[in-house]
Biopython code that builds the backbone (N, CA, C, O; Angstrom):
import numpy as np
from Bio.PDB.StructureBuilder import StructureBuilder

atoms = [
    (1, "MET", "N", (0.825, -1.195, 0.000)),
    (1, "MET", "CA", (0.000, 0.000, 0.000)),
    (1, "MET", "C", (0.868, 1.258, 0.000)),
    (1, "MET", "O", (0.603, 2.218, -0.724)),
    (2, "ARG", "N", (1.911, 1.226, 0.830)),
    (2, "ARG", "CA", (2.792, 2.384, 0.921)),
    (2, "ARG", "C", (3.534, 2.613, -0.397)),
    (2, "ARG", "O", (3.723, 3.756, -0.812)),
    (3, "LYS", "N", (3.952, 1.531, -1.052)),
    (3, "LYS", "CA", (4.653, 1.626, -2.326)),
    (3, "LYS", "C", (3.734, 2.210, -3.394)),
    (3, "LYS", "O", (4.181, 2.994, -4.230)),
    (4, "THR", "N", (2.470, 1.841, -3.375)),
    (4, "THR", "CA", (1.490, 2.363, -4.326)),
    (4, "THR", "C", (1.322, 3.870, -4.159)),
    (4, "THR", "O", (1.244, 4.600, -5.147)),
    (5, "LYS", "N", (1.265, 4.336, -2.912)),
    (5, "LYS", "CA", (1.129, 5.776, -2.660)),
    (5, "LYS", "C", (2.353, 6.535, -3.160)),
    (5, "LYS", "O", (2.227, 7.633, -3.702)),
    (6, "SER", "N", (3.529, 5.955, -2.980)),
    (6, "SER", "CA", (4.764, 6.597, -3.447)),
    (6, "SER", "C", (4.772, 6.707, -4.966)),
    (6, "SER", "O", (5.142, 7.741, -5.522)),
    (7, "ILE", "N", (4.364, 5.644, -5.622)),
    (7, "ILE", "CA", (4.304, 5.654, -7.083)),
    (7, "ILE", "C", (3.293, 6.685, -7.569)),
    (7, "ILE", "O", (3.560, 7.411, -8.526)),
    (8, "MET", "N", (2.144, 6.754, -6.923)),
    (8, "MET", "CA", (1.109, 7.729, -7.304)),
    (8, "MET", "C", (1.617, 9.161, -7.116)),
    (8, "MET", "O", (1.339, 10.030, -7.943)),
    (9, "LEU", "N", (2.353, 9.407, -6.044)),
    (9, "LEU", "CA", (2.903, 10.734, -5.777)),
    (9, "LEU", "C", (3.919, 11.124, -6.847)),
    (9, "LEU", "O", (3.920, 12.257, -7.328)),
    (10, "VAL", "N", (4.778, 10.181, -7.214)),
    (10, "VAL", "CA", (5.765, 10.437, -8.263)),
    (10, "VAL", "C", (5.060, 10.719, -9.591)),
    (10, "VAL", "O", (5.424, 11.663, -10.292)),
    (11, "LEU", "N", (4.075, 9.925, -9.936)),
    (11, "LEU", "CA", (3.333, 10.137, -11.182)),
    (11, "LEU", "C", (2.618, 11.485, -11.189)),
    (11, "LEU", "O", (2.627, 12.183, -12.203)),
    (12, "ALA", "N", (2.007, 11.853, -10.081)),
    (12, "ALA", "CA", (1.319, 13.145, -9.993)),
    (12, "ALA", "C", (2.303, 14.298, -10.155)),
    (12, "ALA", "O", (1.999, 15.293, -10.813)),
    (13, "THR", "N", (3.476, 14.164, -9.556)),
    (13, "THR", "CA", (4.504, 15.202, -9.681)),
    (13, "THR", "C", (4.984, 15.324, -11.122)),
    (13, "THR", "O", (5.123, 16.431, -11.642)),
    (14, "VAL", "N", (5.237, 14.197, -11.763)),
    (14, "VAL", "CA", (5.677, 14.199, -13.159)),
    (14, "VAL", "C", (4.607, 14.816, -14.059)),
    (14, "VAL", "O", (4.926, 15.610, -14.944)),
    (15, "MET", "N", (3.360, 14.462, -13.846)),
    (15, "MET", "CA", (2.260, 15.022, -14.650)),
    (15, "MET", "C", (2.172, 16.537, -14.468)),
    (15, "MET", "O", (2.019, 17.273, -15.443)),
    (16, "ALA", "N", (2.268, 17.001, -13.230)),
    (16, "ALA", "CA", (2.206, 18.441, -12.961)),
    (16, "ALA", "C", (3.359, 19.161, -13.648)),
    (16, "ALA", "O", (3.165, 20.233, -14.221)),
    (17, "LEU", "N", (4.547, 18.588, -13.598)),
    (17, "LEU", "CA", (5.707, 19.174, -14.250)),
    (17, "LEU", "C", (5.519, 19.223, -15.763)),
    (17, "LEU", "O", (5.869, 20.219, -16.396)),
    (18, "MET", "N", (4.975, 18.171, -16.344)),
    (18, "MET", "CA", (4.720, 18.142, -17.790)),
    (18, "MET", "C", (3.723, 19.220, -18.189)),
    (18, "MET", "O", (3.898, 19.870, -19.220)),
    (19, "ILE", "N", (2.697, 19.415, -17.402)),
    (19, "ILE", "CA", (1.698, 20.447, -17.700)),
    (19, "ILE", "C", (2.336, 21.825, -17.656)),
    (19, "ILE", "O", (2.121, 22.639, -18.555)),
    (20, "VAL", "N", (3.119, 22.095, -16.620)),
    (20, "VAL", "CA", (3.780, 23.401, -16.497)),
    (20, "VAL", "C", (4.718, 23.639, -17.673)),
    (20, "VAL", "O", (4.716, 24.726, -18.251)),
    (21, "LEU", "N", (5.516, 22.645, -18.036)),
    (21, "LEU", "CA", (6.444, 22.798, -19.151)),
    (21, "LEU", "C", (5.724, 22.990, -20.477)),
    (21, "LEU", "O", (6.165, 23.790, -21.302)),
    (22, "SER", "N", (4.635, 22.282, -20.699)),
    (22, "SER", "CA", (3.904, 22.442, -21.956)),
    (22, "SER", "C", (3.254, 23.814, -22.037)),
    (22, "SER", "O", (3.186, 24.393, -23.121)),
    (23, "MET", "N", (2.779, 24.343, -20.927)),
    (23, "MET", "CA", (2.184, 25.681, -20.934)),
    (23, "MET", "C", (3.250, 26.735, -21.199)),
    (23, "MET", "O", (2.984, 27.712, -21.900)),
    (24, "THR", "N", (4.437, 26.559, -20.659)),
    (24, "THR", "CA", (5.529, 27.495, -20.895)),
    (24, "THR", "C", (5.946, 27.458, -22.355)),
    (24, "THR", "O", (6.185, 28.508, -22.950)),
    (25, "ALA", "N", (6.037, 26.287, -22.936)),
    (25, "ALA", "CA", (6.451, 26.151, -24.329)),
    (25, "ALA", "C", (5.441, 26.751, -25.281)),
    (25, "ALA", "O", (5.817, 27.205, -26.361)),
    (26, "CYS", "N", (4.176, 26.766, -24.916)),
    (26, "CYS", "CA", (3.126, 27.282, -25.784)),
    (26, "CYS", "C", (2.823, 28.746, -25.527)),
    (26, "CYS", "O", (1.886, 29.285, -26.117)),
    (27, "GLY", "N", (3.576, 29.400, -24.678)),
    (27, "GLY", "CA", (3.296, 30.800, -24.357)),
    (27, "GLY", "C", (3.221, 31.622, -25.615)),
    (27, "GLY", "O", (4.157, 31.625, -26.414)),
    (28, "GLY", "N", (2.115, 32.324, -25.806)),
    (28, "GLY", "CA", (1.904, 33.093, -27.014)),
    (28, "GLY", "C", (2.479, 34.470, -26.905)),
    (28, "GLY", "O", (3.559, 34.650, -26.342)),
    (29, "GLY", "N", (1.773, 35.463, -27.439)),
    (29, "GLY", "CA", (2.212, 36.837, -27.463)),
    (29, "GLY", "C", (2.429, 37.379, -26.081)),
    (29, "GLY", "O", (3.263, 36.863, -25.336)),
    (30, "GLY", "N", (1.716, 38.383, -25.729)),
    (30, "GLY", "CA", (1.848, 38.945, -24.413)),
    (30, "GLY", "C", (3.193, 39.580, -24.174)),
    (30, "GLY", "O", (3.490, 39.999, -23.055)),
    (31, "GLY", "N", (4.027, 39.662, -25.221)),
    (31, "GLY", "CA", (5.301, 40.293, -25.070)),
    (31, "GLY", "C", (6.333, 39.458, -24.365)),
    (31, "GLY", "O", (7.458, 39.928, -24.199)),
    (32, "GLY", "N", (6.026, 38.236, -23.934)),
    (32, "GLY", "CA", (6.955, 37.460, -23.147)),
    (32, "GLY", "C", (8.028, 36.800, -23.974)),
    (32, "GLY", "O", (9.208, 36.985, -23.679)),
    (33, "GLY", "N", (7.690, 36.053, -24.977)),
    (33, "GLY", "CA", (8.670, 35.353, -25.778)),
    (33, "GLY", "C", (8.757, 35.955, -27.153)),
    (33, "GLY", "O", (8.241, 37.045, -27.399)),
    (34, "GLY", "N", (9.414, 35.242, -28.055)),
    (34, "GLY", "CA", (9.471, 35.725, -29.415)),
    (34, "GLY", "C", (8.094, 35.657, -30.035)),
    (34, "GLY", "O", (7.266, 34.842, -29.628)),
    (35, "ASP", "N", (7.841, 36.510, -31.021)),
    (35, "ASP", "CA", (6.538, 36.498, -31.665)),
    (35, "ASP", "C", (6.679, 36.859, -33.128)),
    (35, "ASP", "O", (7.753, 37.265, -33.572)),
    (36, "GLU", "N", (5.600, 36.713, -33.878)),
    (36, "GLU", "CA", (5.652, 36.922, -35.319)),
    (36, "GLU", "C", (5.853, 38.376, -35.717)),
    (36, "GLU", "O", (6.156, 38.641, -36.880)),
    (37, "LEU", "N", (5.698, 39.326, -34.808)),
    (37, "LEU", "CA", (5.940, 40.730, -35.116)),
    (37, "LEU", "C", (7.414, 41.083, -35.051)),
    (37, "LEU", "O", (7.820, 42.133, -35.551)),
    (38, "LYS", "N", (8.216, 40.231, -34.449)),
    (38, "LYS", "CA", (9.626, 40.546, -34.235)),
    (38, "LYS", "C", (10.297, 40.954, -35.538)),
    (38, "LYS", "O", (10.209, 40.254, -36.547)),
    (39, "GLY", "N", (10.973, 42.108, -35.497)),
    (39, "GLY", "CA", (11.707, 42.582, -36.654)),
    (39, "GLY", "C", (11.413, 44.040, -36.949)),
    (39, "GLY", "O", (10.744, 44.729, -36.178)),
    (40, "THR", "N", (11.927, 44.493, -38.082)),
    (40, "THR", "CA", (11.757, 45.875, -38.529)),
    (40, "THR", "C", (10.736, 45.911, -39.649)),
    (40, "THR", "O", (10.850, 45.180, -40.633)),
    (41, "TRP", "N", (9.739, 46.765, -39.492)),
    (41, "TRP", "CA", (8.653, 46.903, -40.451)),
    (41, "TRP", "C", (8.603, 48.357, -40.935)),
    (41, "TRP", "O", (8.568, 49.280, -40.122)),
    (42, "THR", "N", (8.599, 48.558, -42.246)),
    (42, "THR", "CA", (8.518, 49.907, -42.796)),
    (42, "THR", "C", (7.306, 50.016, -43.699)),
    (42, "THR", "O", (6.878, 49.032, -44.303)),
    (43, "GLY", "N", (6.755, 51.218, -43.788)),
    (43, "GLY", "CA", (5.598, 51.426, -44.655)),
    (43, "GLY", "C", (4.984, 52.783, -44.427)),
    (43, "GLY", "O", (5.676, 53.759, -44.140)),
    (44, "ARG", "N", (3.660, 52.831, -44.560)),
    (44, "ARG", "CA", (2.956, 54.104, -44.503)),
    (44, "ARG", "C", (1.717, 54.027, -43.631)),
    (44, "ARG", "O", (1.071, 52.988, -43.494)),
    (45, "SER", "N", (1.418, 55.181, -43.048)),
    (45, "SER", "CA", (0.072, 55.420, -42.531)),
    (45, "SER", "C", (-0.594, 56.248, -43.621)),
    (45, "SER", "O", (-0.046, 56.365, -44.718)),
    (46, "GLU", "N", (-1.752, 56.822, -43.350)),
    (46, "GLU", "CA", (-2.388, 57.669, -44.357)),
    (46, "GLU", "C", (-1.560, 58.924, -44.625)),
    (46, "GLU", "O", (-1.660, 59.513, -45.701)),
    (47, "ASP", "N", (-0.737, 59.340, -43.648)),
    (47, "ASP", "CA", (-0.040, 60.622, -43.715)),
    (47, "ASP", "C", (1.455, 60.555, -43.965)),
    (47, "ASP", "O", (2.022, 61.510, -44.497)),
    (48, "MET", "N", (2.117, 59.465, -43.601)),
    (48, "MET", "CA", (3.580, 59.502, -43.577)),
    (48, "MET", "C", (4.214, 58.128, -43.656)),
    (48, "MET", "O", (3.576, 57.098, -43.436)),
    (49, "GLU", "N", (5.513, 58.157, -43.984)),
    (49, "GLU", "CA", (6.349, 56.963, -43.913)),
    (49, "GLU", "C", (6.669, 56.699, -42.446)),
    (49, "GLU", "O", (6.846, 57.629, -41.659)),
    (50, "VAL", "N", (6.739, 55.430, -42.093)),
    (50, "VAL", "CA", (6.999, 55.078, -40.694)),
    (50, "VAL", "C", (7.771, 53.761, -40.625)),
    (50, "VAL", "O", (7.630, 52.897, -41.489)),
    (51, "THR", "N", (8.582, 53.627, -39.588)),
    (51, "THR", "CA", (9.291, 52.380, -39.302)),
    (51, "THR", "C", (8.946, 51.945, -37.888)),
    (51, "THR", "O", (9.066, 52.721, -36.940)),
    (52, "TRP", "N", (8.519, 50.705, -37.756)),
    (52, "TRP", "CA", (8.253, 50.098, -36.451)),
    (52, "TRP", "C", (9.274, 48.997, -36.244)),
    (52, "TRP", "O", (9.550, 48.227, -37.164)),
    (53, "ILE", "N", (9.838, 48.913, -35.048)),
    (53, "ILE", "CA", (10.740, 47.822, -34.683)),
    (53, "ILE", "C", (10.164, 47.134, -33.445)),
    (53, "ILE", "O", (10.000, 47.754, -32.394)),
    (54, "PHE", "N", (9.861, 45.849, -33.589)),
    (54, "PHE", "CA", (9.355, 45.035, -32.482)),
    (54, "PHE", "C", (10.448, 44.044, -32.099)),
    (54, "PHE", "O", (10.969, 43.334, -32.960)),
    (55, "ASP", "N", (10.800, 43.989, -30.812)),
    (55, "ASP", "CA", (11.921, 43.139, -30.391)),
    (55, "ASP", "C", (11.534, 41.690, -30.100)),
    (55, "ASP", "O", (12.404, 40.872, -29.803)),
    (56, "GLY", "N", (10.255, 41.360, -30.181)),
    (56, "GLY", "CA", (9.818, 39.992, -29.915)),
    (56, "GLY", "C", (9.686, 39.672, -28.442)),
    (56, "GLY", "O", (9.343, 38.547, -28.078)),
    (57, "LYS", "N", (9.955, 40.653, -27.586)),
    (57, "LYS", "CA", (9.892, 40.448, -26.135)),
    (57, "LYS", "C", (9.034, 41.504, -25.456)),
    (57, "LYS", "O", (9.090, 41.660, -24.236)),
    (58, "GLY", "N", (8.236, 42.237, -26.244)),
    (58, "GLY", "CA", (7.353, 43.244, -25.659)),
    (58, "GLY", "C", (7.865, 44.662, -25.738)),
    (58, "GLY", "O", (7.219, 45.572, -25.219)),
    (59, "GLY", "N", (9.007, 44.883, -26.371)),
    (59, "GLY", "CA", (9.532, 46.237, -26.541)),
    (59, "GLY", "C", (9.413, 46.670, -27.994)),
    (59, "GLY", "O", (9.525, 45.847, -28.902)),
    (60, "CYS", "N", (9.184, 47.968, -28.219)),
    (60, "CYS", "CA", (9.071, 48.451, -29.592)),
    (60, "CYS", "C", (9.611, 49.871, -29.711)),
    (60, "CYS", "O", (9.731, 50.603, -28.728)),
    (61, "LYS", "N", (9.934, 50.234, -30.955)),
    (61, "LYS", "CA", (10.376, 51.583, -31.289)),
    (61, "LYS", "C", (9.640, 51.999, -32.552)),
    (61, "LYS", "O", (9.276, 51.167, -33.383)),
    (62, "MET", "N", (9.429, 53.308, -32.681)),
    (62, "MET", "CA", (8.768, 53.843, -33.869)),
    (62, "MET", "C", (9.486, 55.116, -34.282)),
    (62, "MET", "O", (9.891, 55.919, -33.441)),
    (63, "GLU", "N", (9.639, 55.291, -35.600)),
    (63, "GLU", "CA", (10.207, 56.520, -36.144)),
    (63, "GLU", "C", (9.461, 56.853, -37.425)),
    (63, "GLU", "O", (9.183, 55.972, -38.240)),
    (64, "ASN", "N", (9.131, 58.155, -37.602)),
    (64, "ASN", "CA", (8.465, 58.544, -38.843)),
    (64, "ASN", "C", (9.369, 59.440, -39.679)),
    (64, "ASN", "O", (10.451, 59.830, -39.241)),
    (65, "GLU", "N", (8.914, 59.761, -40.886)),
    (65, "GLU", "CA", (9.734, 60.517, -41.825)),
    (65, "GLU", "C", (10.019, 61.942, -41.361)),
    (65, "GLU", "O", (10.912, 62.590, -41.906)),
    (66, "PHE", "N", (9.293, 62.439, -40.383)),
    (66, "PHE", "CA", (9.499, 63.795, -39.875)),
    (66, "PHE", "C", (10.489, 63.828, -38.710)),
    (66, "PHE", "O", (10.700, 64.882, -38.110)),
    (67, "GLY", "N", (11.090, 62.698, -38.390)),
    (67, "GLY", "CA", (12.091, 62.634, -37.338)),
    (67, "GLY", "C", (11.549, 62.336, -35.953)),
    (67, "GLY", "O", (12.314, 62.291, -34.991)),
    (68, "PHE", "N", (10.242, 62.132, -35.832)),
    (68, "PHE", "CA", (9.669, 61.766, -34.532)),
    (68, "PHE", "C", (10.104, 60.349, -34.197)),
    (68, "PHE", "O", (9.902, 59.427, -34.987)),
    (69, "LYS", "N", (10.703, 60.176, -33.021)),
    (69, "LYS", "CA", (11.143, 58.856, -32.557)),
    (69, "LYS", "C", (10.559, 58.619, -31.177)),
    (69, "LYS", "O", (10.453, 59.539, -30.367)),
    (70, "ASP", "N", (10.183, 57.387, -30.921)),
    (70, "ASP", "CA", (9.655, 57.036, -29.607)),
    (70, "ASP", "C", (9.864, 55.543, -29.388)),
    (70, "ASP", "O", (10.079, 54.787, -30.335)),
    (71, "GLU", "N", (9.799, 55.138, -28.146)),
    (71, "GLU", "CA", (9.884, 53.716, -27.816)),
    (71, "GLU", "C", (8.922, 53.406, -26.689)),
    (71, "GLU", "O", (8.485, 54.289, -25.950)),
    (72, "GLY", "N", (8.609, 52.140, -26.579)),
    (72, "GLY", "CA", (7.658, 51.733, -25.552)),
    (72, "GLY", "C", (7.512, 50.232, -25.511)),
    (72, "GLY", "O", (8.462, 49.484, -25.739)),
    (73, "THR", "N", (6.299, 49.809, -25.214)),
    (73, "THR", "CA", (6.020, 48.387, -25.061)),
    (73, "THR", "C", (4.801, 47.992, -25.889)),
    (73, "THR", "O", (4.014, 48.838, -26.314)),
    (74, "TYR", "N", (4.666, 46.694, -26.106)),
    (74, "TYR", "CA", (3.475, 46.173, -26.770)),
    (74, "TYR", "C", (3.097, 44.850, -26.132)),
    (74, "TYR", "O", (3.917, 44.163, -25.523)),
    (75, "GLU", "N", (1.817, 44.517, -26.295)),
    (75, "GLU", "CA", (1.305, 43.256, -25.768)),
    (75, "GLU", "C", (0.377, 42.648, -26.804)),
    (75, "GLU", "O", (-0.482, 43.332, -27.361)),
    (76, "LEU", "N", (0.555, 41.360, -27.057)),
    (76, "LEU", "CA", (-0.263, 40.642, -28.031)),
    (76, "LEU", "C", (-1.325, 39.809, -27.339)),
    (76, "LEU", "O", (-1.110, 39.266, -26.256)),
    (77, "SER", "N", (-2.485, 39.720, -27.995)),
    (77, "SER", "CA", (-3.554, 38.836, -27.548)),
    (77, "SER", "C", (-4.315, 38.402, -28.793)),
    (77, "SER", "O", (-5.142, 39.148, -29.316)),
    (78, "GLY", "N", (-4.032, 37.195, -29.261)),
    (78, "GLY", "CA", (-4.643, 36.756, -30.518)),
    (78, "GLY", "C", (-4.108, 37.616, -31.650)),
    (78, "GLY", "O", (-2.895, 37.736, -31.822)),
    (79, "ASN", "N", (-5.015, 38.219, -32.429)),
    (79, "ASN", "CA", (-4.576, 39.106, -33.505)),
    (79, "ASN", "C", (-4.699, 40.576, -33.102)),
    (79, "ASN", "O", (-4.721, 41.461, -33.957)),
    (80, "ALA", "N", (-4.778, 40.827, -31.801)),
    (80, "ALA", "CA", (-4.844, 42.195, -31.280)),
    (80, "ALA", "C", (-3.495, 42.561, -30.660)),
    (80, "ALA", "O", (-2.819, 41.725, -30.060)),
    (81, "ILE", "N", (-3.125, 43.824, -30.821)),
    (81, "ILE", "CA", (-1.903, 44.336, -30.215)),
    (81, "ILE", "C", (-2.227, 45.655, -29.525)),
    (81, "ILE", "O", (-2.938, 46.496, -30.075)),
    (82, "THR", "N", (-1.708, 45.825, -28.335)),
    (82, "THR", "CA", (-1.820, 47.086, -27.614)),
    (82, "THR", "C", (-0.419, 47.676, -27.551)),
    (82, "THR", "O", (0.507, 47.042, -27.045)),
    (83, "ILE", "N", (-0.268, 48.892, -28.066)),
    (83, "ILE", "CA", (1.029, 49.561, -28.109)),
    (83, "ILE", "C", (0.983, 50.757, -27.171)),
    (83, "ILE", "O", (0.036, 51.543, -27.195)),
    (84, "ASP", "N", (2.012, 50.887, -26.347)),
    (84, "ASP", "CA", (2.103, 52.003, -25.401)),
    (84, "ASP", "C", (3.468, 52.664, -25.567)),
    (84, "ASP", "O", (4.462, 52.194, -25.013)),
    (85, "LEU", "N", (3.515, 53.758, -26.332)),
    (85, "LEU", "CA", (4.754, 54.505, -26.515)),
    (85, "LEU", "C", (4.877, 55.563, -25.425)),
    (85, "LEU", "O", (3.870, 56.058, -24.919)),
    (86, "SER", "N", (6.103, 55.907, -25.067)),
    (86, "SER", "CA", (6.335, 56.794, -23.919)),
    (86, "SER", "C", (5.754, 58.194, -24.111)),
    (86, "SER", "O", (5.368, 58.831, -23.131)),
    (87, "LYS", "N", (5.682, 58.683, -25.339)),
    (87, "LYS", "CA", (5.181, 60.039, -25.584)),
    (87, "LYS", "C", (3.682, 60.081, -25.881)),
    (87, "LYS", "O", (3.123, 61.162, -26.066)),
    (88, "TRP", "N", (3.032, 58.935, -25.927)),
    (88, "TRP", "CA", (1.586, 58.894, -26.132)),
    (88, "TRP", "C", (0.883, 59.101, -24.796)),
    (88, "TRP", "O", (1.408, 58.748, -23.740)),
    (89, "ASP", "N", (-0.302, 59.676, -24.861)),
    (89, "ASP", "CA", (-1.101, 59.875, -23.646)),
    (89, "ASP", "C", (-1.621, 58.560, -23.079)),
    (89, "ASP", "O", (-1.774, 58.413, -21.866)),
    (90, "GLU", "N", (-1.890, 57.608, -23.965)),
    (90, "GLU", "CA", (-2.439, 56.325, -23.535)),
    (90, "GLU", "C", (-2.051, 55.238, -24.523)),
    (90, "GLU", "O", (-1.664, 55.522, -25.656)),
    (91, "ALA", "N", (-2.158, 54.003, -24.088)),
    (91, "ALA", "CA", (-1.901, 52.869, -24.970)),
    (91, "ALA", "C", (-2.995, 52.802, -26.029)),
    (91, "ALA", "O", (-4.155, 53.116, -25.762)),
    (92, "LEU", "N", (-2.609, 52.387, -27.237)),
    (92, "LEU", "CA", (-3.571, 52.281, -28.340)),
    (92, "LEU", "C", (-3.709, 50.834, -28.780)),
    (92, "LEU", "O", (-2.743, 50.071, -28.777)),
    (93, "GLY", "N", (-4.920, 50.473, -29.156)),
    (93, "GLY", "CA", (-5.207, 49.124, -29.613)),
    (93, "GLY", "C", (-5.259, 49.048, -31.128)),
    (93, "GLY", "O", (-5.752, 49.958, -31.794)),
    (94, "TYR", "N", (-4.747, 47.960, -31.658)),
    (94, "TYR", "CA", (-4.753, 47.694, -33.093)),
    (94, "TYR", "C", (-5.114, 46.230, -33.313)),
    (94, "TYR", "O", (-4.946, 45.389, -32.430)),
    (95, "THR", "N", (-5.609, 45.951, -34.499)),
    (95, "THR", "CA", (-5.749, 44.586, -34.974)),
    (95, "THR", "C", (-4.680, 44.414, -36.033)),
    (95, "THR", "O", (-4.529, 45.270, -36.905)),
    (96, "TYR", "N", (-3.937, 43.323, -35.974)),
    (96, "TYR", "CA", (-2.900, 43.125, -36.982)),
    (96, "TYR", "C", (-3.157, 41.854, -37.775)),
    (96, "TYR", "O", (-3.741, 40.885, -37.290)),
    (97, "LYS", "N", (-2.688, 41.908, -39.031)),
    (97, "LYS", "CA", (-2.768, 40.744, -39.910)),
    (97, "LYS", "C", (-1.460, 40.674, -40.673)),
    (97, "LYS", "O", (-1.041, 41.645, -41.304)),
    (98, "ILE", "N", (-0.818, 39.516, -40.608)),
    (98, "ILE", "CA", (0.435, 39.317, -41.323)),
    (98, "ILE", "C", (0.193, 38.330, -42.452)),
    (98, "ILE", "O", (-0.358, 37.248, -42.254)),
    (99, "ASP", "N", (0.622, 38.735, -43.647)),
    (99, "ASP", "CA", (0.526, 37.889, -44.833)),
    (99, "ASP", "C", (1.917, 37.851, -45.458)),
    (99, "ASP", "O", (2.298, 38.756, -46.199)),
    (100, "GLY", "N", (2.663, 36.806, -45.156)),
    (100, "GLY", "CA", (4.044, 36.726, -45.624)),
    (100, "GLY", "C", (4.892, 37.787, -44.956)),
    (100, "GLY", "O", (5.061, 37.782, -43.736)),
    (101, "SER", "N", (5.430, 38.709, -45.764)),
    (101, "SER", "CA", (6.264, 39.780, -45.211)),
    (101, "SER", "C", (5.511, 41.111, -45.152)),
    (101, "SER", "O", (6.127, 42.168, -45.014)),
    (102, "HIS", "N", (4.184, 41.060, -45.257)),
    (102, "HIS", "CA", (3.357, 42.276, -45.194)),
    (102, "HIS", "C", (2.475, 42.227, -43.946)),
    (102, "HIS", "O", (1.902, 41.192, -43.608)),
    (103, "MET", "N", (2.383, 43.380, -43.271)),
    (103, "MET", "CA", (1.533, 43.460, -42.086)),
    (103, "MET", "C", (0.626, 44.675, -42.185)),
    (103, "MET", "O", (1.066, 45.769, -42.539)),
    (104, "SER", "N", (-0.638, 44.470, -41.870)),
    (104, "SER", "CA", (-1.602, 45.559, -41.719)),
    (104, "SER", "C", (-1.842, 45.758, -40.230)),
    (104, "SER", "O", (-2.164, 44.812, -39.512)),
    (105, "LEU", "N", (-1.684, 46.997, -39.772)),
    (105, "LEU", "CA", (-2.007, 47.380, -38.394)),
    (105, "LEU", "C", (-3.197, 48.317, -38.483)),
    (105, "LEU", "O", (-3.051, 49.462, -38.913)),
    (106, "VAL", "N", (-4.361, 47.857, -38.089)),
    (106, "VAL", "CA", (-5.589, 48.648, -38.195)),
    (106, "VAL", "C", (-5.975, 49.137, -36.800)),
    (106, "VAL", "O", (-6.199, 48.342, -35.887)),
    (107, "ALA", "N", (-6.047, 50.452, -36.654)),
    (107, "ALA", "CA", (-6.359, 51.053, -35.360)),
    (107, "ALA", "C", (-7.777, 50.707, -34.932)),
    (107, "ALA", "O", (-8.690, 50.649, -35.755)),
    (108, "ASP", "N", (-7.952, 50.478, -33.628)),
    (108, "ASP", "CA", (-9.281, 50.205, -33.084)),
    (108, "ASP", "C", (-10.177, 51.436, -33.149)),
    (108, "ASP", "O", (-11.398, 51.310, -33.244)),
    (109, "GLU", "N", (-9.580, 52.624, -33.098)),
    (109, "GLU", "CA", (-10.337, 53.872, -33.184)),
    (109, "GLU", "C", (-10.095, 54.492, -34.555)),
    (109, "GLU", "O", (-8.950, 54.597, -34.995)),
    (110, "SER", "N", (-11.156, 54.900, -35.227)),
    (110, "SER", "CA", (-11.031, 55.415, -36.595)),
    (110, "SER", "C", (-10.239, 56.716, -36.676)),
    (110, "SER", "O", (-9.739, 57.055, -37.749)),
    (111, "ILE", "N", (-10.111, 57.452, -35.578)),
    (111, "ILE", "CA", (-9.355, 58.706, -35.622)),
    (111, "ILE", "C", (-7.847, 58.475, -35.491)),
    (111, "ILE", "O", (-7.067, 59.416, -35.643)),
    (112, "ARG", "N", (-7.433, 57.259, -35.216)),
    (112, "ARG", "CA", (-6.012, 56.929, -35.077)),
    (112, "ARG", "C", (-5.478, 56.404, -36.408)),
    (112, "ARG", "O", (-6.234, 55.840, -37.199)),
    (113, "PRO", "N", (-4.169, 56.587, -36.661)),
    (113, "PRO", "CA", (-3.618, 56.094, -37.932)),
    (113, "PRO", "C", (-3.528, 54.569, -37.971)),
    (113, "PRO", "O", (-3.254, 53.919, -36.962)),
    (114, "SER", "N", (-3.762, 54.025, -39.147)),
    (114, "SER", "CA", (-3.525, 52.611, -39.422)),
    (114, "SER", "C", (-2.295, 52.535, -40.317)),
    (114, "SER", "O", (-1.914, 53.530, -40.934)),
    (115, "TYR", "N", (-1.677, 51.370, -40.392)),
    (115, "TYR", "CA", (-0.416, 51.243, -41.112)),
    (115, "TYR", "C", (-0.432, 50.030, -42.031)),
    (115, "TYR", "O", (-1.016, 48.995, -41.707)),
    (116, "GLU", "N", (0.215, 50.172, -43.181)),
    (116, "GLU", "CA", (0.513, 49.070, -44.094)),
    (116, "GLU", "C", (2.028, 48.967, -44.135)),
    (116, "GLU", "O", (2.705, 49.894, -44.581)),
    (117, "LEU", "N", (2.563, 47.847, -43.671)),
    (117, "LEU", "CA", (4.000, 47.720, -43.445)),
    (117, "LEU", "C", (4.569, 46.482, -44.123)),
    (117, "LEU", "O", (3.878, 45.478, -44.294)),
    (118, "ASP", "N", (5.832, 46.566, -44.503)),
    (118, "ASP", "CA", (6.558, 45.430, -45.059)),
    (118, "ASP", "C", (7.788, 45.163, -44.209)),
    (118, "ASP", "O", (8.458, 46.090, -43.753)),
    (119, "LYS", "N", (8.076, 43.883, -44.002)),
    (119, "LYS", "CA", (9.213, 43.499, -43.166)),
    (119, "LYS", "C", (10.505, 43.699, -43.937)),
    (119, "LYS", "O", (10.616, 43.310, -45.099)),
    (120, "LYS", "N", (11.467, 44.303, -43.287)),
    (120, "LYS", "CA", (12.788, 44.512, -43.895)),
    (120, "LYS", "C", (13.629, 43.268, -43.760)),
    (120, "LYS", "O", (14.774, 43.244, -44.209)),
]
sb = StructureBuilder()
sb.init_structure("model")
sb.init_model(0)
sb.init_chain("A")
sb.init_seg("    ")
for serial, (resi, resn, name, xyz) in enumerate(atoms, 1):
    if name == "N":
        sb.init_residue(resn, " ", resi, " ")
    sb.init_atom(name, np.array(xyz, "f"), 0.0, 1.0, " ", f" {name:<3s}", serial, name[0])
structure = sb.get_structure()
């Protein structure tokens, strides 16, 4: 009986460890691990040329053709991204779609710029 309990305890521990490891390996966006946005993306909004750099770990930088530069953070959830740059008043939400080396960033609010970008 005692040996059976020991075996059950070992099996339960191994199962718990496997679950934790599988959840860690499947960690999606959220800025924690690498993600499909990682890299340098250049393109246009309705008004200007822009470059976005996503580090794959939740950090980003943006520069436009007028010399405006900023950096901040981003968080992914499904096909949604929330970007929070240091000079913005608040974080902004976008829906993104990647097709090969092209990405569309569509602002959640119509008064905000949307972007059509290509990966460098």
